[in-house]
C-alpha positions in Angstrom: 3.5 21.8 -34.2 6.3 19.4 -35.3 5.7 17.3 -32.2 2.0 16.9 -33.1 2.9 15.8 -36.6 5.4 13.2 -35.2 2.8 11.9 -32.8 0.2 11.7 -35.6 2.6 9.7 -37.8 3.4 7.3 -35.0 -0.3 6.8 -34.3 -0.9 6.0 -38.0 2.0 3.5 -38.0 0.7 1.8 -34.9 -2.8 1.7 -36.4 -1.4 -0.1 -39.4 0.9 -2.5 -37.4 -1.6 -3.8 -34.8 -4.0 -5.6 -37.2 -1.0 -7.0 -39.1 0.5 -8.3 -35.9 -2.9 -9.8 -34.8 -3.3 -11.5 -38.2 0.3 -13.0 -38.0 -0.4 -14.2 -34.5 -3.6 -16.0 -35.6 -1.7 -17.6 -38.5 0.9 -18.9 -36.1 -1.8 -20.3 -33.8 -3.6 -22.0 -36.8 -0.3 -23.5 -37.9 0.2 -24.9 -34.4 -3.3 -26.4 -34.5 -2.6 -28.0 -37.9 0.6 -29.5 -36.5 -1.2 -30.9 -33.5 -4.1 -32.3 -35.6 -1.5 -33.9 -38.0 0.4 -35.4 -35.0 -2.9 -36.8 -33.6 -3.7 -38.3 -37.0 -0.3 -40.0 -37.1 -0.9 -41.4 -33.6 -4.3 -42.7 -34.6 -2.9 -44.4 -37.7 -0.1 -45.9 -35.6 -2.7 -47.3 -33.2 -4.9 -48.6 -35.9 -2.0 -50.3 -37.7 -0.6 -51.8 -34.4 -4.0 -53.3 -33.5 -5.1 -54.0 -37.1 -6.0 -57.7 -36.5 -7.7 -57.0 -33.2 -11.2 -56.4 -34.7 -10.8 -57.3 -38.3 -13.5 -59.6 -39.7 -16.1 -58.6 -37.2 -19.4 -57.4 -38.8 -21.2 -54.5 -37.3 -18.1 -53.2 -35.4 -18.8 -49.6 -34.3 -16.3 -47.0 -35.3 -13.6 -46.3 -32.7 -13.4 -42.7 -31.6 -10.2 -41.0 -30.4 -9.8 -37.6 -28.8 -6.8 -35.3 -29.2 -5.7 -34.4 -25.7 -3.9 -31.3 -24.4 -0.7 -33.2 -23.9 -0.7 -34.2 -27.6 -1.7 -37.8 -26.9 -4.7 -39.4 -28.6 -6.9 -41.5 -26.4 -10.5 -42.6 -25.9 -10.8 -40.0 -23.0 -8.7 -37.3 -21.3 -8.7 -33.6 -21.4 -9.5 -32.5 -24.9 -7.2 -30.2 -26.8 -8.7 -26.7 -27.4 -7.7 -25.1 -30.7 -5.8 -21.9 -30.3 -6.7 -20.0 -33.5 -9.5 -19.3 -35.9 -9.2 -21.1 -39.2 -11.7 -20.1 -41.9 -10.7 -22.7 -44.5 -10.8 -26.5 -44.9 -7.3 -28.1 -44.7 -6.1 -31.5 -45.6 -4.3 -33.7 -43.1 -3.1 -37.1 -44.3 -5.5 -36.8 -47.3 -8.4 -36.2 -45.0 -10.4 -32.9 -45.1 -10.6 -31.1 -41.8 -13.3 -28.4 -41.7 -12.7 -24.9 -40.5 -12.5 -24.3 -36.7 -12.8 -21.6 -34.2 -10.8 -20.9 -31.1 -11.6 -23.5 -28.4 -12.7 -26.2 -30.8 -11.9 -29.8 -29.9 -10.7 -32.5 -32.3 -11.8 -36.1 -32.5 -10.8 -38.9 -34.9 -13.1 -41.8 -35.9 -11.8 -45.0 -37.4 -14.4 -46.9 -39.3 -13.6 -50.6 -39.3 -15.8 -51.3 -42.4 -14.0 -48.8 -44.7 -10.6 -48.7 -43.0 -10.7 -44.9 -43.0 -10.1 -42.2 -40.4 -12.4 -39.2 -40.2 -11.2 -36.1 -38.4 -14.0 -34.1 -36.8 -13.7 -30.6 -35.4 -16.2 -29.8 -32.7 -16.6 -26.0 -32.7 -17.7 -24.5 -29.4 -21.3 -23.3 -29.2 -21.8 -19.7 -28.6 -24.5 -18.6 -26.1 -27.2 -16.4 -27.6 
């Protein structure tokens, strides 16, 4: 009888611990995603400032799009970074709002020459239905 009580108590503790662990793991993944998005934003801003005079003064200049890659670089192409966690809230990166994302989402940055601002876009994966 005592053994059954001990097993029941352990089962209750495990039932409480697993969701807490899963939640903590997702928070860590979201923090990693935020750090990668922030680093990508810094890379885009560095590129924009380095090449500032390159396209200035041109009218009708299309916005330049950058993709956050798996290796942390930000380029016009490459293998897109896939977010690791599920974030349900909008966050700010460099004063720019980043919408919520799901696991597997890719991130692009768009620099608008007319306004001089960078927009961060999260491209959530589509689910088959």
